[in-house]
C-alpha positions in Angstrom: 11.4 11.8 18.3 9.2 12.1 15.2 10.9 12.1 11.8 10.4 15.4 9.9 9.5 15.2 6.3 9.8 17.9 3.6 6.3 19.0 2.6 5.4 19.3 -1.1 2.2 20.0 -3.1 1.3 18.6 -6.5 -1.6 18.6 -8.8 -2.7 15.3 -10.3 -5.1 14.0 -13.0 -7.9 12.2 -11.3 -8.5 9.6 -14.0 -4.9 8.4 -14.3 -3.4 9.5 -11.0 -0.4 11.0 -12.8 1.1 14.2 -11.5 0.6 17.3 -13.7 4.0 18.9 -13.3 6.6 18.6 -10.6 5.9 18.6 -6.9 6.4 22.1 -5.4 8.2 22.5 -2.1 6.3 24.5 0.5 9.4 25.2 2.5 7.8 23.6 5.5 8.4 20.3 7.4 5.8 18.0 8.9 6.1 15.2 11.4 5.8 11.8 9.8 3.3 10.5 12.5 1.2 13.6 12.1 1.2 13.1 8.3 0.2 9.5 8.7 -2.7 10.5 10.9 -3.8 12.9 8.1 -3.4 10.1 5.6 -5.7 7.8 7.6 -8.4 10.5 7.5 -7.9 11.5 3.8 -5.6 9.2 1.8 -6.6 10.9 -1.5 -5.0 14.2 -0.5 -2.3 13.3 2.1 0.3 10.9 0.7 3.9 9.8 1.3 6.2 9.4 -1.7 9.8 8.3 -2.1 11.3 10.6 -4.6 14.7 11.2 -6.1 16.3 14.6 -6.7 15.7 14.1 -10.4 12.0 13.6 -9.9 11.7 16.8 -7.9 13.7 18.9 -10.3 13.1 17.2 -13.7 16.9 17.2 -14.2 19.3 14.3 -13.8 21.7 14.6 -10.8 24.4 12.5 -9.2 22.0 11.4 -6.5 19.4 9.9 -8.9 19.3 6.6 -7.1 18.8 8.1 -3.6 15.2 7.9 -2.6 14.0 10.3 0.1 10.5 10.1 1.7 8.4 13.2 1.3 5.0 14.4 2.5 2.9 15.2 -0.6 -0.4 17.0 -0.6 -2.3 16.2 -3.8 -4.8 18.6 -5.3 -6.8 16.8 -8.0 -7.2 18.6 -11.4 -11.0 18.5 -11.2 -11.2 20.1 -7.7 -12.0 23.7 -7.2 -10.3 25.3 -4.2 -12.5 27.8 -2.5 
């Protein structure tokens, strides 16, 4: 059975690669193998990230050291969505 990942979106600065703001949960899940296939086709936008709860919320928590793999769709700051 394919592992399900929480699906997030984030905007990033193209020059530095740094995220602008916190990742936003979409409320959806995606299969890890499906996401990896999308990553193979478009690694700039489809990424896997291991994040702590603090990185998702911006606030320290008791689980700060627990990394959880997430599916992250990146929109670059210089892109215009149509």
